[in-house]
C-alpha positions in Angstrom: 23.2 1.4 34.6 21.9 4.1 32.3 23.9 5.7 29.5 24.2 9.0 31.4 25.4 7.2 34.5 28.0 5.4 32.4 29.2 8.5 30.6 29.4 10.3 34.0 32.0 7.8 35.1 34.5 9.0 32.4 36.5 11.4 34.5 38.3 13.2 31.7 35.1 14.5 30.1 33.7 17.9 30.7 30.0 18.4 31.4 29.7 19.8 27.9 31.3 16.7 26.4 29.0 14.5 28.4 26.0 16.4 27.2 27.1 16.1 23.6 27.6 12.3 23.9 24.1 12.0 25.3 22.7 14.3 22.6 24.5 12.3 19.9 23.1 9.0 21.3 19.6 10.5 21.5 19.9 11.8 17.9 21.0 8.3 16.7 18.0 6.7 18.4 15.4 9.2 17.1 16.9 9.1 13.6 16.7 5.3 13.5 13.0 5.6 14.5 12.3 8.3 12.0 14.0 6.5 9.2 12.1 3.3 9.9 8.8 5.3 9.9 9.7 6.9 6.6 10.5 3.6 4.8 8.1 2.6 2.1 7.0 6.2 1.3 8.6 7.5 -1.9 8.3 11.2 -0.8 10.0 10.4 2.5 13.0 8.7 0.9 15.4 11.6 1.4 14.3 12.0 5.0 15.1 8.3 5.6 18.5 8.6 4.0 19.5 11.6 5.9 18.3 10.1 9.2 20.4 7.0 8.6 23.5 9.2 7.9 22.9 11.1 11.1 22.4 8.0 13.1 25.7 6.6 12.0 27.6 9.9 12.3 26.1 10.7 15.7 26.9 7.3 17.2 30.4 7.4 15.8 31.0 10.9 17.2 29.8 9.8 20.6 32.3 6.9 20.6 35.1 9.2 19.4 34.4 11.7 22.3 34.2 8.9 24.8 37.7 7.6 23.9 39.2 11.0 23.5 40.0 10.7 19.8 42.1 13.4 18.1 39.6 13.4 15.3 36.5 14.3 17.4 36.5 18.0 16.5 36.4 17.2 12.8 33.7 14.6 13.2 31.7 17.0 15.4 31.6 19.5 12.5 30.4 16.8 10.1 27.8 15.6 12.6 26.5 19.1 13.1 26.2 19.7 9.4 24.3 16.4 8.9 22.0 17.1 11.9 21.1 20.5 10.5 20.4 19.1 7.0 18.3 16.3 8.4 16.4 18.6 10.7 15.6 20.9 7.7 14.3 17.9 5.8 12.3 16.6 8.7 10.8 20.1 9.2 9.2 19.7 5.7 7.0 16.8 6.8 4.0 16.9 9.1 4.6 13.4 10.6 5.1 13.4 14.4 8.3 11.3 14.1 9.8 13.9 11.8 8.9 16.8 14.1 10.4 15.1 17.1 13.4 14.2 15.1 14.0 17.8 13.9 13.8 19.1 17.5 16.3 16.5 18.8 18.6 17.1 15.8 18.7 20.9 16.3 19.9 20.4 19.9 22.5 17.8 18.8 23.8 20.1 16.1 24.3 22.9 18.6 26.1 20.6 21.0 28.3 19.3 18.2 29.1 22.8 17.0 30.3 23.6 20.5 32.5 20.6 20.4 33.9 21.5 17.0 35.0 24.8 18.3 36.5 23.5 21.5 
């Protein structure tokens, strides 16, 4: 069963929440990839650090939403901030993995902003 199929089975989630969970999980995956690609390059150190922060925050936020945590809105705000900072950093690099990461993170940030305001 795919992640989206699993998330779709959580009855209490809205479509917007389901999308955010999927966006957060995608962000976590792409950030792990980007961080791994950046390792070993001194000028990519900040990128790798931000990617690792986002990977942790995004996966935590997805779990909080899935369980209906009362702290999900606050975490959504932090996740959106981290996604935007990381996307800005990734945009400064020409590497394909950074460009892919930045695109995914901008979508995740918007989704998390919507959740923070909900």
